ZALONU-755727 format. One record per residue (C-alpha): x, y, z; residue in three letters; residue number from 1. Coordinates in Angstrom, 3 decimals, always signed. Layout:
- X	Y	Z	aa	i
- X	Y	Z	ALA	NUM
...
END
This chain:
- X	Y	Z	aa	i
- -18.713	-37.898	+41.355	MET	1
- -16.108	-37.513	+43.963	THR	2
- -14.148	-34.418	+44.741	ARG	3
- -11.041	-36.009	+43.236	LEU	4
- -12.758	-36.413	+39.845	ASN	5
- -13.812	-32.739	+39.862	TYR	6
- -10.235	-31.677	+40.563	MET	7
- -8.935	-33.807	+37.661	ARG	8
- -11.533	-32.297	+35.337	GLN	9
- -10.640	-28.795	+36.513	ASP	10
- -6.936	-29.398	+35.871	ARG	11
- -7.707	-30.780	+32.438	PHE	12
- -9.893	-27.730	+31.648	LEU	13
- -7.197	-25.345	+32.888	PHE	14
- -4.607	-27.146	+30.736	ALA	15
- -6.829	-26.743	+27.654	ILE	16
- -7.478	-23.065	+28.398	LEU	17
- -3.777	-22.488	+29.049	GLY	18
- -2.885	-24.132	+25.731	GLY	19
- -5.424	-21.955	+23.894	ILE	20
- -4.011	-18.875	+25.603	GLY	21
- -0.458	-19.769	+24.546	VAL	22
- -1.627	-20.280	+20.947	LEU	23
- -3.421	-16.906	+20.908	VAL	24
- -0.369	-15.101	+22.279	ILE	25
- +1.906	-16.857	+19.758	ALA	26
- -0.439	-15.921	+16.869	ALA	27
- -0.524	-12.269	+17.966	LEU	28
- +3.255	-12.215	+18.332	PHE	29
- +3.745	-13.649	+14.835	ILE	30
- +1.188	-11.261	+13.340	PHE	31
- +2.667	-8.092	+14.818	PHE	32
- +6.373	-8.883	+14.637	PHE	33
- +6.495	-10.708	+11.329	ARG	34
- +5.262	-7.711	+9.381	GLN	35
- +8.711	-6.603	+8.306	GLY	36
- +9.520	-3.149	+7.090	GLU	37
- +9.409	-3.003	+3.304	GLN	38
- +12.503	-1.742	+1.551	ASP	39
- +12.676	+0.387	-1.552	TYR	40
- +13.362	-1.400	-4.836	ALA	41
- +15.895	-0.508	-7.486	VAL	42
- +14.798	+2.492	-9.537	GLU	43
- +16.101	+1.431	-12.941	ASP	44
- +12.718	+0.115	-14.127	THR	45
- +9.323	+1.801	-14.420	PRO	46
- +7.830	-0.823	-12.092	GLN	47
- +10.493	-0.076	-9.455	GLY	48
- +9.720	+3.644	-9.578	VAL	49
- +5.964	+3.040	-9.247	VAL	50
- +6.551	+0.659	-6.330	ARG	51
- +8.879	+3.107	-4.586	ASN	52
- +6.449	+5.998	-5.112	PHE	53
- +3.601	+4.055	-3.498	ILE	54
- +5.867	+2.805	-0.700	LEU	55
- +7.110	+6.342	+0.008	ALA	56
- +3.496	+7.507	+0.307	LEU	57
- +2.673	+4.630	+2.658	GLU	58
- +5.713	+5.513	+4.787	LYS	59
- +4.655	+9.174	+4.657	GLU	60
- +8.000	+10.081	+3.094	ASP	61
- +6.434	+12.797	+0.954	TYR	62
- +9.738	+14.378	-0.064	ASP	63
- +10.891	+11.115	-1.605	ARG	64
- +7.517	+10.451	-3.255	ALA	65
- +7.487	+13.942	-4.771	TYR	66
- +10.911	+13.363	-6.354	GLU	67
- +9.497	+10.438	-8.379	TYR	68
- +7.184	+12.798	-10.282	LEU	69
- +8.205	+14.294	-13.620	GLN	70
- +9.584	+17.785	-13.052	ALA	71
- +7.482	+19.562	-15.725	GLN	72
- +4.225	+17.736	-14.941	GLU	73
- +4.169	+17.636	-11.161	ARG	74
- +2.046	+19.954	-9.032	PRO	75
- +3.460	+22.436	-6.577	GLU	76
- +4.863	+20.703	-3.507	TYR	77
- +2.255	+22.324	-1.237	GLU	78
- -0.585	+20.965	-3.423	GLN	79
- +1.024	+17.531	-3.302	PHE	80
- +1.302	+17.598	+0.491	LEU	81
- -2.198	+18.962	+0.946	GLN	82
- -3.675	+16.069	-1.020	TYR	83
- -1.793	+13.285	+0.749	PHE	84
- -1.967	+14.788	+4.220	MET	85
- -5.712	+15.356	+3.915	GLY	86
- -8.258	+13.480	+6.002	PRO	87
- -8.508	+10.537	+3.601	ASP	88
- -6.827	+10.231	+0.252	ALA	89
- -8.257	+6.688	-0.069	GLY	90
- -4.918	+4.882	+0.144	MET	91
- -5.746	+3.139	+3.419	GLN	92
- -8.416	+1.080	+1.653	ARG	93
- -6.421	+0.371	-1.527	THR	94
- -3.779	-2.219	-2.357	ALA	95
- -1.805	-2.332	-5.607	VAL	96
- -0.515	-5.141	-7.792	ARG	97
- +2.127	-3.880	-10.224	ILE	98
- +2.173	-5.488	-13.652	GLY	99
- +4.242	-5.286	-16.809	GLU	100
- +5.657	-2.173	-18.476	ALA	101
- +4.517	-1.365	-22.022	HIS	102
- +6.447	+1.284	-23.990	PRO	103
- +4.164	+3.521	-26.085	THR	104
- +6.177	+6.099	-27.958	GLY	105
- +7.903	+8.458	-25.551	GLU	106
- +5.947	+7.191	-22.538	ARG	107
- +5.852	+3.836	-20.810	THR	108
- +2.665	+2.504	-19.251	LEU	109
- +2.848	+0.224	-16.241	VAL	110
- -0.166	-2.004	-15.717	GLY	111
- -1.694	-1.742	-12.263	LEU	112
- -4.437	-3.655	-10.527	THR	113
- -5.950	-1.579	-7.746	LEU	114
- -7.737	-3.591	-5.086	ILE	115
- -10.243	-1.371	-3.338	HIS	116
- -11.599	-2.520	-0.006	GLN	117
- -15.300	-1.861	+0.292	SER	118
- -16.490	+0.580	+2.908	SER	119
- -19.543	-1.637	+3.466	GLU	120
- -19.054	-4.421	+6.029	PRO	121
- -20.426	-7.341	+3.964	PHE	122
- -19.229	-6.428	+0.476	GLN	123
- -16.183	-7.843	-1.248	ASP	124
- -13.225	-5.847	-2.477	ALA	125
- -13.333	-4.794	-6.091	TYR	126
- -10.550	-4.755	-8.645	TYR	127
- -9.694	-1.977	-11.078	GLU	128
- -7.342	-2.487	-14.011	GLU	129
- -5.499	+0.763	-14.788	THR	130
- -2.072	+2.141	-15.678	THR	131
- +0.625	+4.500	-14.481	ALA	132
- +2.370	+6.664	-17.069	SER	133
- +6.128	+7.288	-16.903	LEU	134
- +8.805	+8.955	-19.024	VAL	135
- +12.565	+8.783	-19.053	LYS	136
- +13.787	+12.134	-17.690	GLU	137
- +17.478	+12.886	-17.322	GLY	138
- +18.369	+9.186	-17.386	GLY	139
- +15.831	+8.185	-14.748	ARG	140
- +12.199	+7.100	-14.818	TRP	141
- +9.689	+9.737	-13.677	ALA	142
- +5.944	+9.435	-13.094	ILE	143
- +3.701	+11.571	-15.294	VAL	144
- +0.297	+10.241	-14.145	ARG	145
- -1.012	+7.754	-11.586	MET	146
- -4.551	+6.565	-10.930	PRO	147
- -6.641	+7.687	-7.971	TYR	148
- -5.984	+7.519	-5.000	PRO	149
- -2.310	+8.085	-5.806	TYR	150
- -3.017	+11.117	-7.956	TRP	151
- -5.307	+14.109	-7.476	ASP	152
- -7.128	+14.864	-10.713	TRP	153
- -7.417	+18.474	-9.527	GLY	154
- -3.702	+18.809	-10.236	TRP	155
- -4.445	+18.670	-13.957	GLU	156
- -5.967	+22.183	-13.902	GLU	157
- -3.280	+23.555	-11.575	LYS	158
- -0.245	+22.460	-13.558	LEU	159
- +1.967	+25.303	-14.816	PRO	160
END
């Protein structure tokens, strides 16, 4: 092969590598900048309150999250903060799918599907069907109980 053929092959290889590099940079740009900030939903439904509570926790807006809890059933604010500001409340490995609301007497249950990411590298996520419990308090929906990791079961003994 002549030197000219090597130069053509090198240019072709550099063009391919350059194209791959552009694609990688574009994919990273889309991944990081397309993840828009989630906004709070309307709070006139039980599902909206559950969504906003979880979103407030994810945004670390603990004051707002605390306000979604029923006044008579919620823990002291310091207990609430201590749980969610702890080393790992488990929320980082959990996603939530919010389902339908089902009125049951004075409470309304909202169906939730918790998707727990496995801590093992080669295991799949597992799904947990559960509910959140809400009541109408002063004209607004308030959370009475949530499943772990959005609720510390130790609060049950500490409630006034």
